[in-house]
N, C-alpha and C positions, 0 to 999 in steps of 0.2 A: 352600778356603772352601765351606761348605755352600750349595747352591742355596736361594734363598728362594722359598717356596711360599705362594700365597694362594688362598682359596676364596670364591666369590661366588654369590649366589642371586638369581634373577629370578622370573618368573611360573611357579609350579609348586607341588607339594605338599611339596617338600623331602625326599622319600623318598630321593633319591640322597645328600643330605647325611647322612642317618641310616645309609645303607649304608657310608659311609666310617668312621663311628664303630663300625659292626659289625665292622670288620676287627680291632679289639681288639689282640691280641698282635702281629699282623703290622704293624699301624700303629705300635705302640710301637717295634718294631725299626727300621722305616724312619725314624722320627723322629730316630734317631741320625745320620742322613745328610742331613737337610734341616732348614731353619728355617721354621716356620710364622709368617707375619707378618700374616695376616688370615684369620680363620675365625670367623664370628659365632656359630656353635653350639658352639664349643669353647674360645674364648679371647676375652678383652677387648682383645687387642692389635689395633691398626688401623694398618697401614703401607702405603705405596704403592710401596715399593722392592722389588718381587718379580720373580723370573725366570720362574716358571711360574704361570699363572693357570688354575684349574679353575673352570668356570662351569656352574651348574645353572639350568634354567628358560628359558623362551622370552621373547622381546622383545615387549611389548604396549602400551607407553606411550612418549610422547616422552621422558620422563625416563629410561626404560630405554635408549633409543637413545643418549642423551648419555653415560650411565654406561658402557655396554659399549664405546663408542668410547674413553673414557678408560682403561678397563682394557686394551684392546688396545694403546693407546699406551704403557702402562707395562710390559707383559709381553713378554718375549722369546719365550715359547711360550704359546699359549692352547689349552686342551683343554676340550671340552664334555662335560658329565656327563649321560648319560641322554637319553631320547627328546625331552623338551621342548626342551632346548638344542640337540640334534644335528639334529633334523628338524622341530621344532615340536610333536611328540607329540599328545596328546589335546587340547591347547589349540587346535590348528588347527581343531577342530570349530566354534569360534566363527566362523571365516571363511566358513562356509556359510550364515550367517544375516545379515540386515541389521544393520550395526554399531550403529545407534541403537536397534534393538529389543533387541539383546543388552544394551546398557548400561542401558536402562530396566527390563529384566527383573531385572537384578541389583541396581540401585541405586534403582529406583523414581523418586519425584519429585525425588531428589537427583542424578539421572543427569548433569545439566548441570555438576556440580562435578568430574566425573571425565573427564580426557582419556584416550582409548583409541585404539589402532590395530589394524588387522588383525594377527593373531599372526604373528610371524616366528621362524624358527630363528636362532641366533646368526650363522651364516654368511651369512644374508641381509643382515646389517648390517656385519659386519667379517670379516676373514680368520680362519679357524680352522685350526690346525695338525694337531690330532688329535681324533677323536671317540670317546667311549665310549657305546655304544648301550644300549638296553634301558629298560624301565619296571617297576621301577626298574633302574638299572644293576647289573650283577653286580660284587660286591666284588672278585672275582678279576681281572676286567678292569681295575678301578681300580688294584689293587696291581701288576699286570703292567706297565701303562703307566707308573705312577709309578716303578717300579724301572728300567725301560728309560730313562726320561728322566734319572734320577739317574746312571745309568751312561754316559749320552751315546750310547745306541744308538737306533735308530728303532723305535718300537712297532709291533707287528703287529696288524692288524685283519682278521679273516676276511671274505672277499667272496663266499663260496659260500653256498648256501641251507641252512636248518635240516635239510632232508631228509638231507644228508650225515651230520650228527651222529646223526640217528635210526638210520640204517643202521649206523653204527659201534657204537651201543649195542644193536643188535638189537631195536629197538622195532617193534612191528606198526604199519603205517601206519594213521593214523586213518581214512583213506578206506576201508580194508579193513573197518573196524568200523562203517562207515556214517556217519561224522562228517565235519564240515568242518574243514579245517586250512589255514592260510596258509603252512605251512612250505616248500612248494615255491618260493615267491618271496621269502621273508623272509631277511634276513642272519643267518648263524649266529654262534656265539660264546657262546651261553647253555648249551651242552651239551644242547640239546633239552629244556630244563627242563619246559615245559608238556606236550608229548607223552609225556615219561617219567613224568609224573604223571597220565596218563589225561585230558588236556585238549588240545584242538586249539590250535595256534599262532594267536595273534591279530595277529601282525605287529609287536610292539612295538619290534623292532630295526630296523625300516625295510626297504626293499627291498634284496635282494641285487644284486650287479652283474649287469647284463643279464638281468633277470628275465623269465621266460617267461610273461608275464601273460595273453596271449591264450589259451594252452592251459590255464592255471590257471582262467581264467574259464569256459572250456568244460567243464572237469571239474566245477566247482561247479554249473553248469547241469544237467549230467547227474545230479547228486545232488539235484536238486529246487529249487535256489535260483533266484529270479528276478533279473533284472538289477539292480533297485533294491536288493534284499537284498545282492547282491554289492557294489554301490557303497557301501552303508553300512559293510560290513566293511572295504573299502579305505580309506574316509575316517577310520576310527578311528585308524590310525597312519600312513597314507600320504597324509595331507592336504597334504603338500608336493609330491606327484607331479602333474605337469601334466595327465595324463589324468584325474585325479580332480577337479581344480579347474575343469575346463571347464564 
């Protein structure tokens, strides 16, 4: 029997949803082995009897909390898609401002009609089995994890920093070019996409395991960044990290 797969979206831009559709031919091949029972952007089918739930977006309202708890209850396996769902992503920037001020800025005099919460990654509310990182997620990551789950194997997620991938590709370090890069402390798996295209890493995949943040901070200071500037860079995608939220 084919495993039943469902896709859900919460607070986010839905770029990761589009990345799934960008898989095109590969997705058509894998569809021979799974049954999609819920995917708002691709089908009108809506069912709650799914084995694997893929979730995009962060949790930001009481309604979101109730909904993700119900999804977790129904799913045998829950996988987060992209930075917003996996770590809170850019949405975590909201948490560094007074909640009422943020709500009034967005909704004006109608702010009182909208319930909102500090932004949470999915695993701050329910148990998550696997995470696909990135902003947006890499479609290769998605296909690799989906294939692994269909075959009953454990998906692999890199835990080393982006610098390793840069070395493998023969990239010149952005610091050698006088630029700032968060690759030394950011989780790999993107094939060093930004540095390979002449842009420093911004950290969208979140922190690597046991990141050497102290030394990374000192290096950025040597390159002329002040502590406040460094903190702003960290908050962009590391807003879930305790050292940033203090």
